Each structure stands twice: as C-alpha cells, then as structure tokens.
N, C-alpha and C positions, 0 to 999 in steps of 0.2 A: 433568399434561398439559403438554407443551412447546409454547409458543406459536409460537416461531420455530425453524426447522430451519436450521442453518448448514452450508454446503457449501464445500469447497475443491476447486480444479481443479489437477492436476499435469500439465503439458504444455499449451503454449499455441500450438498450430499451427492448421491450418485448422479442425479440429473444435472445438478448445478455444475459439477465437474465437467460433464459432457458439453453443456452449453458454453462454458468458458473455453474449453478446448477448441470447439468449432469456431467461436468468434475470434479467437486469437490466431489459431493456426490456419484457418481458411479465410482470413480477412480479405486477402487479395482476390480470392475466388468469388466471394460474396460481392465485392465491388464490381468485378468483371461481369457477373451475371445480373446484378440488380441495378448497377449504376449508383449505389449508395455506399458511402464509407461509414462503417459502424465501428465505434470504439468502445471496448469494454473498459469503463473508467473505474468502477468500484465493485467489490464483492463483500458482502457481510455474512458472517457466521458467528455464532455465539462462542465457538471455541476454535481458535487458530492453532492450538497445540496438537490437534489430531493429525494423522497421516492422510494426505490427499493424493489421489491418482494424478491430478493435474496441478502442478505447482504454479503459483502466481508470484509475480514480482511484489515486493513489499509495498510499493506505492499504490498498488491496486487493492490492498486489503483495507476494509473499513472495520473499525472497532466499535462503532456506534451507529445506530440507524440514522441519527442526525447527520452523520457524514454524507448520507445519501439524500435524505428528505430535504435538507437545507441547501443542497448543492443545486443552484439554479441551472447549471449546465447539463444536468442529467435529464434526458428526455423520456426515457423508458425505464420503468422498474419491473424486473422479472421476479415474481414471487414463486419460490420453490421450497417453501418451508413445511407444508403439510399442516393438518389440523384445520380448525375453523376460527376460533376466537382471535388468536394472534394475527393470522394473515388478513382477517376481515378488518381489524384496526389498521394494519399496515396499508392495505390497499385503499381504504377510505381516506387515510391521511395523505397518501401519495396523490390520489385523485384531487383532493382539495388544494394541493400544491401544484396542480396543473401537469402532473406527470402521467403519461400513458402507461398501460399495464399489460403485461403478459403473464399468464399463470397456467400451471398444469394441475391446479387444485380442484378436482372434481367434486369433493365433498363440500367445499366452500360454495361453489357455483350452484350445486344442486339444492343446497339448504338456505343460502343467503343471496343467491343470484339476483333476485328481484330488486333488493335494496341496492346492490352494487351497480347493476346496469342502469337503474333509474338515476342514481347519483352521477354516474359517468355521462349519461345523456345530458343532464342538467349542466355539466361542466365542460361539455364538448371534448370528452376524453374517449379514446379508443381502448378497447380491451381485446386482447388476443388470447384465445383459449383452445387452440388446436390440440395441444398436448394433453388436455384434460380427459380425452376419450380415445382409447385404443392406441396410445403411444405414437408410433411412427406412421400409422395409417391416416391419410389426410381426409378423414370422414367429415370433419367440420367444414372444411373448405369446399368439399364436394356438395354438401347440402346447401351452403350459403351461395355458392357461385355456379358450380357445374350443373346442378339440378334446379336452378332458379326458375326454369320454365315448366316446372312440374309441381303439381299438388302431391305431397308425400302421403301415401296411403298406409304403408306398413314399414316397420323396421324390425328385423330379427337380428340379434347380435350375440355372438360369443365374445364377451367383453372382459373376461377375467382369465388370464393365463393359468393361474394356480389351479382353479377348479377344472379347467379344461384338461390340464395335465393329469389330474387325479382321475377324472372320468375316463380319459383315454387309457390309462394304465389298468383301471378296473375292467374296462371292456376288452382290451387286448390280452391281458395276462391273468384275468380272473382273480385278481387280488382284492382284499377287503379295503374299505375306506381307510381304516386306521393304518394298515400296512403302507398304503400309498402316500398318505399324508406324512408319515415319518420319513419316507424316502424323499418326498418333495422338499421337506425341510432340510434334509442332509445335503441335497443337491443345490440348495439355494433358490428353488422355485417357489417355496412358501416361507413366509415370515415365521419367526419364533412364535409369535401370536398371530395365527392366520384367520382370526375370527371374522374380520370384515370381508375376507375373500370367501370363505366357505359358507358364511350365512347369507351371502348374496347382496350385502349392502354396497360393496364396491361396484358391482355391476348395476345396482339400483341407482347409484349416483350418476353413472355414465348414461344410462338409458333416459334418465330424467332430463339431462342436458340435451340429448338428441331429440327427445319428444318436444321440449320447449322450442328448440330451434326449428323443428320440422312443422309443428302445428301452430306456431305463432302466438305463444302465450306462456305464462308462468304456471307452474303447478306446485302444490304443497307436497313436499317430499314425503311427509308422514302418511299421505294417502296412497302412496305407491305400494302395491302388493308385492312382498318380497319373501321368498322361501329359499333356503340354502340347500346344500347337498349333503350335510352331515348325517341325514337320516337314510341315505341311499344304501341299499344292500346289493351285493354282487348278484344275488339270485334274480333281482328284478332286471338288472342289465342283461343277464343271460336269457331270461324269458322274453324280454323285449326283442332281442336279436332273433328269436324264433318267429316273431311276428314281423320281422324285417324292419325293425326300428333301432335307432341309435340314440343313446341318452346324452343330452347336452344341457348345461345350465344356460338357458336362453333368456336374454333380455328382450322384451317384446313391447312394441308400441303400435297401436292401430288407431286410425281416425275414422269416424263414422259420419254419415250425412247429417245427423241431427246435432252436430257440434259436440258430440261426446267423444272422448278419447279413452283408450285403454292402455295402461302402462303397468307392466308386471314383470317380475323376475322369478323364475322357478325352474327346477329340473323338468326337462321336456323331452318326450320321445318325438323324433322326426324320422321320416323315411330314410333308410340307409343309403338310398340313391341320391338324396338331397346334397347339394354342394357343401352345406354347412356340416353335414355328417362326416365329411372328409377332412375337416379342420381339426388336426390333432395336436397333442403336446401343449406347449405354452403359447401357441399362436392364437391370434384373435381374428375375427371376421365379422363383417356387417353386411347384411342383405337389405337393400332398400328397394321398395316398389314405388315408382313414380307414375303419375297419371299418363304421361306421354312416353317416357323412356322404358317403362316396364320394370323388370327386375335387374338390379345391378349389384354386384358383390365386390366388397373391398376386403383385402386380405393382407396380413403382414404381422410383424412383431408388435405386440401390444404393450410392451414394457422394455426396460433396459436403458442403460445410460445414453448411448448414442442415438437409438431410434427415437426415444422421447425427446432428447435434446434437439434432434433434427426438426421435430415439430415445433418446439419452442422457438428455434431460430427462424423458422418460416414466418412465424407471427412477428418476430422482431423486425425482420426485413420488410414485411408488409406495412407495418406501422411506420417504420423508418422512412419509407418512400414518401408517405404523406407528410411526415415531419420535415423532410429535406426540401419538399416543394412548398411547404407552408399551407398544405391543404388540410382542412379539418372536416367538420360535419357537412360542409357544402357538398362533399362527395360521399363520405361514409355516413349515411343517414343514421344507422344504428349498428352497433357491434353485433347485435343478436338477431336482427331482422324480425323482431316480434312486435306485436301490438301490446298496448297497456291493458291486458286482460288476463284473467285467470282461466286456465283450462278446466273444462268440466270433466272430471275423472269418473269413470265408471266404478262402482263398488264391486268388490270381488264376487258378491252374491249374484251380480248381474252378468258375469262372464258366461259366454257360450263357447264350448270347445269340446274336443273328444277326450276320453279318459281311459287310461289303463288302470284297472283296479284289481288288486290281488288280495284274496282272502286265504287264510289257512283254515282248512275245513276237514272234518273227519271223512275218511274214505268210505262213504255210505251212499246208498241209493236215495234219491229224492232231495238231496241238499241243493243241487244246482237248480232244480225246478222251483224250490222255495225262494231262493235268492232272485231268480229271474222274475218271479211273480212280484216281488217287492219293486224291482226296477220298472216293470211294466206299470205298476200302480203309480209310480212317480214320473211316468211319461218318458222313460229312458229306454232307447232301443239298443239292443246288444248286437254288435257287428261280428264278433268272433269270440271263441272260448278256448282256453288251454287248461286242461286238468291233468296233473301228473299222478302216477301211481305212488305207492308207498316208498319205493326206493328212488330217491331223487339225489342228483348230484349238486343241487343248488342250495340245499339246506344244511346249515352248520349244526352239528350235534344231533341228538335224538329228536325225531319229529313226533314221537308219541302218537303215531297213527294219524297225524294230520298231514295234509298234502296241499300244495299251492293250487288254487283255483283262480285263473286270470280271466277277467272279462274286459274286452275292448269295446267301448261304446261308440255309437254314432254321435254326432254333435248334440250336446245336451246342456241344460242349464246347470251352472255351478250350484245354485241353491237346491235344485231338485236332487242332484247327485249327492250332495252332502247329507240331505235329509234321508235319502234312501240308505246310505251307509249307516247312519245312526240307527235306523229302524232294524236293519239286518243285524247289527251288533247287539241290539236289545233282545233279539230272538235266541241269542247264545248258540248260534250255529257255527260260529267262528272262534278261532283262538288268537289272542294277541291283537295288536293294532292293525287295522286295515291299511294297506299301502295304496295311495292314490298318486298317479303321475299324469300330468296333462299331456295331450298329444296335439301336435300341429302338423297338418298335412293338407292335401288339396281339398279335402272335404270341408275344412273350416278356414 
C-alpha cells in the first residue's frame, strides 16, 4: 500500500493555480475525507517569471518536463496546458511511463480521445476528465456512476458561459450581439479572441465527450454539426419571446433505437417555461434524460479557477485512492465506460426538429400564401405565424417597406426545410438572408 500519492501539474494558469491551492491548503481536509494523503510534488510552466495568484515553494517548481516524466515517484500527472498537439504528446509520454492522468482539456479529448483512451487501456492507466465539461458541475461522474442503471436517451446542455451571458443580455436588455460581446470582454467573461466560444466549437467539444460517454463509443468530431451565435439578431430574440420561447446556445445529443446518434450545437429556441430557459449569465446547466430516472438537471458554474480546480481535484482523489491501495484495472475496467466502436452519427440533412423561420417580406397581400404554398409542397406544416406592420421596433435602420414574417413549423425534415427556403428565396419574395433557428420542445 502506497501511503502518499505524488502529483505533478503541467500548466500553471488560472486552473493550475486553483488546483495547487486546493492540494496544498486543503491537504488535511482531503486526507480526512478520502483517507488518502496527496502530495503536490512538482509544477511545470514555461515561464516562472510571471505573477501567480498562488505562490509555490521553490522546491516544487519544475523547469523541465523531464523533472516530472523521469521522476518515478510521481503517480499522477495533471495536464492543464490547453491546445491539442503539446498536451497529446505529454499525455502519451506520461502514459508510456506508467503515470495516471487528469486533464481538463476538452478539445484534446474530443478530437484525440480515441487514441488516448485506447493507449491508456493498453497500459492499465486511468484518466480523469471531470473538469473537461462544465467546470465544477460533476456531470461526468453522474453519467459514469450516478446514472449507471440508465440508458441515456437525451442530453441538452448550456455548456458555454460566454455565449450564455451574451444571449442573456440580449434577451433581457435588448442589446445587439456586438454591444454585449464588447461588454463581456471588458468584464472578463469573454476572451480577447472569443472565436471558439461564439462559433460553438467549445460547446461542441464538450457535448462530444458527453455523447461518447453516454452512448458508449467514439465519434469523429468533424462530423458534429456546429453553429454559433455570431449571426443572432436581437429582432429574433424579441420575436421568439412573443412565441413564448427563449434563445440559448444548446449542445444536444440524442440516441435512437437504430443505433444512430444525433450530436449538434446551435442556437435553439426552447419554451420560456423550461428549466434551461432560466439558466442565465455565465452559468452552465445540463439536462439528462435516462431510461429509468427520467429527466435530471445539473447546474452550476461552468468555468473559473476554483470551480474547475475542484473538479480536477475530485479526479486526483479518485485515482489516488486506487493508487494508494494498489488497485488498477481489476476494479476500474475503463476510464470512459465505452466500447471499441465508432458512433453512427446522423447527418444534418437527416435531422427532424421544429423551426423558427424569419423572412423580410414586402407588406403586400398574397406573400404569405405563396410562401405557405412552398412549405406545403415540401411537406412542412406551419404551426403559427407572426407578421408585423411597417413600423417595427425590432428592425435597425430603414426597413424599405419590408417587414418581418415569422413562421413556426411543426416537426419537419432539415433537408425539406432547407430546400423550401432555397425555393422561396429564388422567387424573390424576400429581402436579405432568411433566418432559421431550430426549436426544441415537447413536440420533438
């Protein structure tokens, strides 16, 4: 039995500082609660000349990765560097040297997870990745352990705090996307380069991990349908409210009986009465539907130093228990609970959902009937219609006699819907680009 489990951190940014602080300052608390004594032995960063929120003793600073990789006493390597290529090489080398891994790197796991987990299995190595999705929300552990008696049917997630903050401000204060983005950057809720947040890729990485874990297989991240919020106009948020819907950037994963799965990220209207519609600001939430438990919702801070560090430490403690007892794969069959198979992802053209569709049309008699005729031709049923008069509060600038016409459809084929929109635009009945936002509610 190993009395003390030694840990090394690679990457000493916001989360790394938080992890070090918890491991050092709460060492006795962790020992009391877990029965395992964990020692932070080394921390590596490329530049020790920067200012850090949590200061380390000199003997804990590593100036070379070899100080960690070649140290046989280090049991767990915590990767907190970000990116893909460097952490992939680091984790692979650490696994080959028999060291267990904890990581918060969602991009790495979403895009290279199959290789990493297969190598870890071959080498009897455990990988902890709770912090890779939704920060301090224990969604990974819930899926792996708490819901183990369920077939996971659906996952709906608000998995990016930056975009949720932007949409919340646009909804509550009627501001434009550009206005709120600048405000979010000033407040530190958005990065100087917020591309991965606002284009949906960050949420895409996270839902890919949850889908793999829930549905028992690997997926090709490039096949995940991803659409961001940078094209959202405040007019559509306000018109959606009139239909009793709230706009969120949702990450969605669904499982079907024919072994197909659907994984997508895009702006989505949900009923304003839905619990996820009440999740505002920088908070995250995940709604999971299990075959036996029904719907469960997990809510909390999805980012930040200590919430994310708390998730990292939970993985460290979990792995450390096995290390201290000398237990390996005899107990922990696989870190990911998945089979060696690739998930069969639906193509976007095969999606079936409801749609909010806004055209800018001339305020003339007969336009609606012509558009409705095209939708009927493509087997799309219209559930409700909103058409505004010439004077609208939603439109910026001169509307040139064009007004918003909104159609809310019943569940329809993505392929049919896109073809109908193309046909309508060719008729030159509308002005500008048509706005399409998918809708998720009880009907679908």
